[in-house]
VOVEX-762373 format. One record per residue (C-alpha): residue number from 1; residue in one letter; chain; x, y, z. Coordinates in Angstrom, 1 decimal. Example, Ala and Ser with C-alpha at 12.3 -4.5 7.8 and 13.67 -1.06 7.14 Angstrom:
VOVEX-762373
   num   residu   chaine        X        Y        Z
     1        A        A     12.3     -4.5      7.8
     2        S        A     13.7     -1.1      7.1
END
This chain:
VOVEX-762373
   num   residu   chaine        X        Y        Z
     1        X        A      0.0      0.0      0.0
     2        X        A      2.7      2.5      1.0
     3        X        A      4.6      1.6     -2.2
     4        X        A      1.5      2.5     -4.2
     5        X        A      1.1      5.8     -2.4
     6        X        A      4.8      6.6     -3.0
     7        X        A      4.4      5.7     -6.6
     8        X        A      1.4      8.0     -7.0
     9        X        A      3.2     10.9     -5.4
    10        X        A      6.3     10.5     -7.4
    11        X        A      4.3     10.2    -10.6
    12        X        A      2.2     13.3     -9.6
    13        X        A      5.4     15.3     -8.8
    14        X        A      7.0     14.4    -12.1
    15        X        A      3.9     15.5    -14.1
    16        X        A      3.6     18.8    -12.1
    17        X        A      7.2     19.5    -12.8
    18        X        A      6.7     18.7    -16.5
    19        X        A      3.7     21.1    -16.7
    20        X        A      5.5     23.9    -14.7
    21        X        A      3.6     26.8    -16.2
    22        X        A      0.2     25.3    -15.4
    23        X        A      1.4     24.1    -12.0
    24        X        A      2.5     27.6    -11.1
    25        X        A     -0.9     29.0    -12.2
    26        X        A     -2.7     26.5    -10.0
    27        X        A     -0.4     27.2     -7.1
    28        X        A     -1.0     30.9     -7.5
    29        X        A     -4.8     30.4     -7.5
    30        X        A     -4.7     28.4     -4.3
    31        X        A     -2.2     30.6     -2.6
    32        X        A     -4.2     33.8     -3.3
    33        X        A     -7.3     32.2     -1.7
    34        X        A     -5.5     30.8      1.3
    35        X        A     -3.7     34.1      1.8
    36        X        A     -7.0     35.9      1.9
    37        X        A     -8.4     33.4      4.4
    38        X        A     -5.4     33.5      6.7
    39        X        A     -5.2     37.3      6.6
    40        X        A     -8.9     37.8      7.2
    41        X        A     -9.0     35.1      9.9
    42        X        A     -6.1     36.8     11.7
    43        X        A     -7.9     40.1     11.4
    44        X        A    -11.0     38.6     13.0
    45        X        A     -9.0     37.1     15.9
    46        X        A     -7.1     40.3     16.4
    47        X        A    -10.4     42.2     16.6
    48        X        A    -11.6     39.7     19.2
    49        X        A     -8.5     40.1     21.3
    50        X        A     -8.7     43.9     21.1
    51        X        A    -12.3     43.8     22.2
    52        X        A    -11.5     41.6     25.2
    53        X        A     -8.3     43.3     26.2
    54        X        A     -9.8     46.8     26.1
    55        X        A    -13.1     45.9     27.7
    56        X        A    -12.2     47.5     31.0
    57        X        A    -11.1     50.8     29.4
    58        X        A    -14.2     50.7     27.2
    59        X        A    -16.4     50.4     30.3
    60        X        A    -14.4     53.0     32.1
    61        X        A    -14.1     50.6     35.0
    62        X        A    -15.4     47.3     36.4
    63        X        A    -18.9     48.7     36.8
    64        X        A    -20.7     51.5     35.0
    65        X        A    -24.1     52.9     35.9
    66        X        A    -25.7     54.9     33.2
    67        X        A    -29.0     56.6     32.4
    68        X        A    -30.3     56.1     28.9
    69        X        A    -28.2     55.1     26.0
    70        X        A    -25.6     57.8     26.0
    71        X        A    -22.6     57.3     23.8
    72        X        A    -22.4     54.8     21.0
    73        X        A    -25.4     55.4     18.8
    74        X        A    -27.2     57.9     21.0
    75        X        A    -28.0     61.4     19.8
    76        X        A    -28.0     63.2     23.1
    77        X        A    -28.9     63.1     26.7
    78        X        A    -32.5     62.4     27.6
    79        X        A    -34.5     65.5     28.7
    80        X        A    -36.8     63.4     30.9
    81        X        A    -37.0     64.2     34.5
    82        X        A    -34.7     61.9     36.6
    83        X        A    -32.4     61.1     33.7
    84        X        A    -29.3     61.9     35.7
    85        X        A    -27.9     61.1     39.1
    86        X        A    -29.2     63.2     42.0
    87        X        A    -26.9     64.4     44.8
    88        X        A    -28.4     61.8     47.1
    89        X        A    -27.6     59.0     44.7
    90        X        A    -24.0     60.2     44.2
    91        X        A    -23.6     60.4     47.9
    92        X        A    -24.7     56.7     48.1
    93        X        A    -22.2     55.8     45.5
    94        X        A    -19.4     57.7     47.3
    95        X        A    -20.3     56.0     50.6
    96        X        A    -20.4     52.5     49.0
    97        X        A    -17.0     53.1     47.2
    98        X        A    -15.3     54.2     50.4
    99        X        A    -16.6     51.2     52.2
   100        X        A    -15.4     48.8     49.5
   101        X        A    -12.1     50.4     48.5
   102        X        A    -13.3     51.3     45.0
   103        X        A    -12.3     54.2     42.8
   104        X        A    -15.2     56.1     41.2
   105        X        A    -16.0     59.0     39.0
   106        X        A    -19.2     60.7     37.7
   107        X        A    -19.4     62.3     34.3
   108        X        A    -21.8     63.4     31.6
   109        X        A    -21.8     61.4     28.4
   110        X        A    -23.6     63.2     25.6
   111        X        A    -23.8     62.6     21.8
   112        X        A    -24.6     64.8     18.8
   113        X        A    -22.3     67.7     19.7
   114        X        A    -20.7     70.0     17.2
   115        X        A    -17.2     71.4     17.5
   116        X        A    -15.5     73.8     15.1
   117        X        A    -12.6     76.2     15.1
   118        X        A    -13.6     79.8     15.9
   119        X        A    -12.2     81.0     12.5
   120        X        A    -14.0     78.3     10.6
   121        X        A    -15.8     79.8      7.6
   122        X        A    -17.1     76.8      5.8
   123        X        A    -20.0     74.6      6.9
   124        X        A    -17.8     71.5      7.0
   125        X        A    -19.0     67.9      7.2
   126        X        A    -21.8     66.8      9.5
   127        X        A    -20.7     66.0     13.0
   128        X        A    -22.0     63.7     15.7
   129        X        A    -19.2     64.3     18.2
   130        X        A    -19.4     62.5     21.5
   131        X        A    -19.0     64.9     24.4
   132        X        A    -17.8     63.8     27.8
   133        X        A    -17.9     66.3     30.7
   134        X        A    -15.6     64.8     33.3
   135        X        A    -14.0     65.4     36.7
   136        X        A    -10.4     65.6     35.7
   137        X        A     -9.2     64.6     39.1
   138        X        A    -11.0     61.2     39.0
   139        X        A    -11.6     60.3     35.4
   140        X        A    -11.1     57.6     34.4
   141        X        A    -10.9     55.4     37.5
   142        X        A     -8.8     52.9     35.4
   143        X        A     -5.4     53.6     33.9
   144        X        A     -4.9     57.3     33.1
   145        X        A     -5.4     58.5     29.5
   146        X        A     -2.1     59.5     28.0
   147        X        A     -2.3     62.4     25.5
   148        X        A     -0.6     62.4     22.1
   149        X        A     -0.2     66.2     22.4
   150        X        A      1.5     67.3     24.6
   151        X        A      3.2     63.9     24.2
   152        X        A      3.0     61.7     27.3
   153        X        A      0.9     64.2     29.4
   154        X        A     -2.0     62.9     31.4
   155        X        A     -5.6     63.9     30.7
   156        X        A     -6.0     65.6     34.0
   157        X        A     -2.9     67.8     33.4
   158        X        A     -4.7     69.4     30.4
   159        X        A     -7.4     71.2     32.4
   160        X        A     -5.3     73.6     34.4
   161        X        A     -6.7     76.7     32.6
   162        X        A    -10.3     77.8     32.4
   163        X        A    -12.4     76.7     29.5
   164        X        A    -10.0     74.0     28.3
   165        X        A    -11.0     71.2     26.0
   166        X        A     -9.2     68.0     24.9
   167        X        A    -10.3     66.5     21.6
   168        X        A     -9.6     63.2     19.9
   169        X        A     -7.0     62.7     17.2
   170        X        A     -9.5     61.9     14.5
   171        X        A    -11.5     65.0     15.3
   172        X        A     -8.4     67.1     15.2
   173        X        A     -7.4     65.6     11.8
   174        X        A    -10.9     66.0     10.3
   175        X        A    -11.3     69.7     11.4
   176        X        A     -7.7     70.7     11.1
   177        X        A     -7.5     71.7     14.8
   178        X        A     -4.2     71.9     16.7
   179        X        A     -3.3     72.4     20.4
   180        X        A     -3.7     76.1     21.2
   181        X        A     -6.6     76.7     18.7
   182        X        A     -9.9     78.2     19.9
   183        X        A    -13.0     76.2     19.2
   184        X        A    -16.8     76.5     19.7
   185        X        A    -19.0     73.8     21.1
   186        X        A    -22.6     73.6     20.2
   187        X        A    -24.9     75.0     22.9
   188        X        A    -22.7     77.9     23.9
   189        X        A    -20.9     81.0     22.4
   190        X        A    -18.1     80.6     24.9
   191        X        A    -14.8     79.7     23.1
   192        X        A    -12.7     76.9     24.4
   193        X        A     -9.0     76.5     24.0
   194        X        A     -7.7     73.1     22.9
   195        X        A     -5.1     72.0     25.4
   196        X        A     -4.6     68.4     24.4
   197        X        A     -5.1     65.8     21.7
   198        X        A     -6.2     62.4     23.0
   199        X        A     -5.7     59.1     21.2
   200        X        A     -8.9     58.1     19.3
   201        X        A     -8.8     54.6     20.9
   202        X        A     -9.4     56.1     24.3
   203        X        A    -13.2     56.2     23.6
   204        X        A    -13.8     54.9     20.1
   205        X        A    -14.5     51.3     19.3
   206        X        A    -17.4     48.8     18.7
   207        X        A    -19.2     50.3     21.7
   208        X        A    -19.0     53.9     20.4
   209        X        A    -18.8     53.9     16.6
   210        X        A    -19.8     57.6     16.5
   211        X        A    -16.6     58.4     18.4
   212        X        A    -14.7     56.3     15.9
   213        X        A    -16.1     58.1     12.9
   214        X        A    -16.6     61.6     14.1
   215        X        A    -14.5     61.9     17.2
   216        X        A    -15.0     63.0     20.8
   217        X        A    -14.0     65.7     23.3
   218        X        A    -13.4     66.0     27.0
   219        X        A    -14.6     69.0     28.9
   220        X        A    -14.4     69.7     32.7
   221        X        A    -17.7     68.9     34.4
   222        X        A    -17.6     72.4     35.9
   223        X        A    -18.4     73.8     32.4
   224        X        A    -21.6     71.9     32.0
   225        X        A    -23.7     74.9     33.0
   226        X        A    -22.4     77.1     30.2
   227        X        A    -23.1     74.6     27.5
   228        X        A    -26.8     74.8     28.1
   229        X        A    -27.3     71.1     28.5
   230        X        A    -30.9     69.9     29.2
   231        X        A    -29.7     68.5     32.5
   232        X        A    -26.2     69.5     33.7
   233        X        A    -25.9     66.6     36.2
   234        X        A    -23.9     63.5     35.7
   235        X        A    -25.7     60.7     33.8
   236        X        A    -22.9     58.1     34.2
   237        X        A    -20.9     56.7     37.0
   238        X        A    -17.9     54.3     36.6
   239        X        A    -16.2     52.4     39.4
   240        X        A    -13.1     50.3     39.6
   241        X        A    -12.8     47.6     42.3
   242        X        A     -9.6     46.7     44.1
   243        X        A     -7.1     44.7     42.0
   244        X        A     -7.7     41.0     41.9
   245        X        A    -11.5     41.2     42.3
   246        X        A    -13.1     38.1     40.7
   247        X        A    -15.9     38.2     38.2
   248        X        A    -18.3     36.9     40.9
   249        X        A    -17.3     39.7     43.2
   250        X        A    -17.8     42.3     40.4
   251        X        A    -21.3     41.0     39.7
   252        X        A    -22.1     41.0     43.4
   253        X        A    -20.7     44.5     43.8
   254        X        A    -22.8     45.8     40.9
   255        X        A    -26.0     44.4     42.5
   256        X        A    -25.0     46.0     45.9
   257        X        A    -24.3     49.3     44.3
   258        X        A    -27.5     49.3     42.4
   259        X        A    -29.4     48.8     45.6
   260        X        A    -27.5     51.6     47.2
   261        X        A    -28.4     54.0     44.4
   262        X        A    -32.0     52.8     44.6
   263        X        A    -32.0     53.7     48.3
   264        X        A    -30.8     57.2     47.4
   265        X        A    -33.7     57.6     45.0
   266        X        A    -36.2     58.1     47.8
   267        X        A    -37.0     61.7     48.7
   268        X        A    -35.1     63.0     45.6
   269        X        A    -36.1     64.4     42.3
   270        X        A    -35.0     61.2     40.5
   271        X        A    -37.9     59.0     39.3
   272        X        A    -35.8     56.6     37.3
   273        X        A    -33.0     54.1     38.1
   274        X        A    -29.9     53.7     36.0
   275        X        A    -28.9     50.5     34.3
   276        X        A    -25.5     49.0     35.0
   277        X        A    -22.9     47.1     32.9
   278        X        A    -20.2     45.1     34.5
   279        X        A    -16.9     44.2     32.8
   280        X        A    -18.0     40.5     32.8
   281        X        A    -21.2     41.3     30.9
   282        X        A    -19.2     43.5     28.5
   283        X        A    -16.7     40.7     27.8
   284        X        A    -19.5     38.3     27.1
   285        X        A    -21.1     40.8     24.7
   286        X        A    -17.8     41.6     23.0
   287        X        A    -17.1     37.8     22.6
   288        X        A    -20.4     37.4     20.8
   289        X        A    -19.6     40.4     18.6
   290        X        A    -16.1     39.2     17.8
   291        X        A    -17.5     35.7     16.9
   292        X        A    -20.0     37.3     14.5
   293        X        A    -17.4     39.6     13.0
   294        X        A    -14.9     36.7     12.7
   295        X        A    -17.4     34.5     10.8
   296        X        A    -18.4     37.3      8.5
   297        X        A    -14.8     38.0      7.7
   298        X        A    -14.0     34.3      7.1
   299        X        A    -16.9     34.1      4.6
   300        X        A    -15.3     37.0      2.7
   301        X        A    -12.1     35.0      2.6
   302        X        A    -13.9     31.9      1.4
   303        X        A    -15.1     33.8     -1.6
   304        X        A    -11.5     34.4     -2.7
   305        X        A    -10.7     30.7     -2.1
   306        X        A    -13.6     29.5     -4.1
   307        X        A    -12.6     31.8     -7.0
   308        X        A     -9.2     30.2     -6.8
   309        X        A    -10.9     26.8     -7.0
   310        X        A    -12.1     27.7    -10.5
   311        X        A     -8.5     28.1    -11.5
   312        X        A     -7.7     24.7    -10.1
   313        X        A    -10.5     23.1    -12.2
   314        X        A     -9.3     24.8    -15.4
   315        X        A     -5.7     23.9    -14.7
   316        X        A     -6.3     20.2    -14.1
   317        X        A     -8.7     19.9    -17.0
   318        X        A     -6.0     21.3    -19.3
   319        X        A     -3.6     18.7    -17.8
   320        X        A     -6.1     15.9    -18.4
   321        X        A     -6.7     17.2    -22.0
   322        X        A     -3.0     17.2    -22.8
   323        X        A     -2.5     13.7    -21.4
   324        X        A     -5.4     11.7    -22.8
   325        X        A     -3.1      9.5    -24.8
   326        X        A     -1.0      8.9    -21.7
   327        X        A     -4.0      8.0    -19.6
   328        X        A     -5.3      5.7    -22.4
   329        X        A     -1.9      4.0    -22.5
   330        X        A     -1.9      3.5    -18.7
   331        X        A     -5.3      1.9    -19.0
   332        X        A     -4.0     -0.3    -21.8
   333        X        A     -1.3     -1.5    -19.5
   334        X        A     -3.9     -2.6    -17.0
   335        X        A     -4.5      0.4    -14.6
   336        X        A     -8.0      0.6    -13.2
   337        X        A    -10.0      3.7    -13.1
   338        X        A     -9.5      4.0     -9.3
   339        X        A     -5.8      3.9     -9.8
   340        X        A     -6.0      6.7    -12.4
   341        X        A     -8.1      8.7    -10.0
   342        X        A     -5.5      8.1     -7.3
   343        X        A     -2.8      9.6     -9.5
   344        X        A     -4.8     12.7    -10.3
   345        X        A     -5.9     13.1     -6.8
   346        X        A     -2.3     12.9     -5.8
   347        X        A     -1.6     15.8     -8.1
   348        X        A     -4.4     17.8     -6.6
   349        X        A     -3.1     17.0     -3.1
   350        X        A      0.4     18.2     -4.0
   351        X        A     -1.0     21.3     -5.6
   352        X        A     -3.1     21.9     -2.5
   353        X        A      0.0     21.5     -0.2
   354        X        A      2.2     23.8     -2.2
   355        X        A     -0.5     26.4     -2.7
   356        X        A     -1.5     26.3      0.9
   357        X        A      2.1     26.7      2.2
   358        X        A      2.7     29.6     -0.1
   359        X        A     -0.7     31.1      0.7
   360        X        A      0.0     30.9      4.5
   361        X        A      3.3     32.7      4.1
   362        X        A      1.6     35.4      1.9
   363        X        A     -1.3     35.6      4.4
   364        X        A      1.0     36.3      7.3
   365        X        A      2.6     39.1      5.4
   366        X        A     -0.8     40.4      4.2
   367        X        A     -2.3     40.3      7.8
   368        X        A     -0.2     43.4      8.7
   369        X        A     -1.8     45.4      5.9
   370        X        A     -5.3     44.1      6.6
   371        X        A     -4.9     45.0     10.3
   372        X        A     -4.2     48.6      9.4
   373        X        A     -7.6     48.8      7.6
   374        X        A     -9.3     47.2     10.7
   375        X        A     -7.6     49.8     12.9
   376        X        A     -8.7     52.6     10.6
   377        X        A    -12.4     51.3     10.8
   378        X        A    -12.6     50.6     14.5
   379        X        A    -10.1     53.3     15.6
   380        X        A     -8.6     50.7     17.9
   381        X        A     -5.1     49.3     18.1
   382        X        A     -5.1     45.7     17.0
   383        X        A     -2.5     43.3     18.3
   384        X        A      0.0     41.9     15.8
   385        X        A      0.4     38.3     16.6
   386        X        A      0.9     34.9     15.0
   387        X        A     -2.4     33.0     15.3
   388        X        A     -1.9     29.3     14.8
   389        X        A     -5.6     28.9     14.4
   390        X        A     -5.6     31.1     11.3
   391        X        A     -2.6     29.2      9.9
   392        X        A     -4.2     25.8     10.4
   393        X        A     -7.5     27.1      9.2
   394        X        A     -5.9     28.3      6.0
   395        X        A     -4.0     25.1      5.4
   396        X        A     -7.0     22.9      6.0
   397        X        A     -9.3     24.9      3.8
   398        X        A     -6.7     25.1      1.0
   399        X        A     -6.3     21.3      0.9
   400        X        A    -10.1     20.6      1.1
   401        X        A    -11.0     23.1     -1.6
   402        X        A     -8.2     21.8     -3.9
   403        X        A     -9.4     18.2     -3.5
   404        X        A    -13.0     19.1     -3.9
   405        X        A    -12.4     21.2     -7.1
   406        X        A    -10.1     18.5     -8.4
   407        X        A    -12.9     15.9     -8.4
   408        X        A    -14.3     17.0    -11.8
   409        X        A    -10.9     16.6    -13.6
   410        X        A    -10.4     13.2    -11.9
   411        X        A    -13.8     12.0    -13.1
   412        X        A    -12.9     13.2    -16.6
   413        X        A     -9.6     11.3    -16.5
   414        X        A    -11.5      8.1    -15.4
   415        X        A    -13.8      8.3    -18.5
   416        X        A    -10.8      8.3    -20.9
   417        X        A    -11.0      5.0    -22.9
   418        X        A     -8.0      2.9    -23.9
   419        X        A     -9.2      3.1    -27.5
   420        X        A     -8.1      6.8    -27.5
   421        X        A     -4.6      5.5    -28.1
   422        X        A     -5.6      4.4    -31.6
   423        X        A     -6.9      7.9    -32.3
   424        X        A     -4.1     10.2    -31.0
   425        X        A     -5.5     13.2    -32.9
   426        X        A     -8.8     13.2    -31.0
   427        X        A     -8.8     16.2    -28.7
   428        X        A    -12.3     16.2    -27.2
   429        X        A    -12.5     15.3    -23.6
   430        X        A    -15.1     12.7    -22.5
   431        X        A    -18.0     13.9    -20.4
   432        X        A    -17.5     13.3    -16.7
   433        X        A    -20.3     11.4    -15.0
   434        X        A    -20.4     10.6    -11.3
   435        X        A    -22.9      7.8    -11.6
   436        X        A    -21.4      6.1    -14.6
   437        X        A    -17.7      6.3    -13.6
   438        X        A    -17.8      4.6    -10.3
   439        X        A    -14.0      4.9    -10.1
   440        X        A    -13.7      1.6    -11.9
END
């Protein structure tokens, strides 16, 4: 048996070398599809890792309490009564955080803001800028936000002067705004001075696509009154528990905190209760999102691989057409149809192996370019890693697709009759039939 397999492989290798031009074309078709699959699969895995690794920063802590759907796809803060935290509720949060060793901050998260330079004369593109009015001393309760300009400075260092504003890098690029420029914010005639440029990834991502597309800005919470907001009170609270807190403890703490806020609702103007999101919930949500994105991206790569399969069929059909006399001679010498099928399947296997290996190498190089497009879309830094899953996925798909698309040429080769050797000038290929061939 092993001698037969070795013979088939040697025979297939010799024939592929003899038809080098067609072999190179088939290998290219396979490699192009496998490279697309490996690169896109790596992109999907990188997006998934980014979503999970940045979940805490995206949530601004381990627990976030929020009224309404501010941020993300929201178009502003609700004007309903009780759509923000009352002083009594914030006092309850402060008391609970002190008792449990948690860091916390309260801020306003508003969408649909407009920010332009004071000397702007054109209307410019439509904006849906996310506006965050924060307490610079406590925001965020996670790792501090490091500014791009001034390089390495912390976010809270940029609010030393009155009426300061920090904008995102993508907003600064779109509007041509630099540090030191004066800008206007919708809702007020008071000019603000840009004192810092924050990295876009600080707020942008799957959870806030408006910030990814249009940008965001940080303002001190003390300026909420001059922007004429419907409700200049915080509508979001974020907390970070002590290091090492388990997922069970975070969920338990969220429930305790929610009850504390509910206790502070009595005898206050608030009539609603906030919803809360824990980092464990966000990780579960992001895992689902990354799975969906990963599958969608892989389907796109499969399209490229299937197109490459058409090239495999054409290449092997040409090889069969050029070797009909040879196949007829082999059958005259006593080879069965299944043995002829084994020889051509061996050729398909070798093509699949060569094309898949080349495709994996190209896909790993291509993944760096593809990741840049993913970063530009999500405005999130994607990790550059070697994903064995993507490599094995590309190799397996390359081999399977090659063998599947090689079946039709194999069936055609099986239908070649020994009598062809008596008519060497006959060029028409026999029709392949699955039911009539039977590999016999």
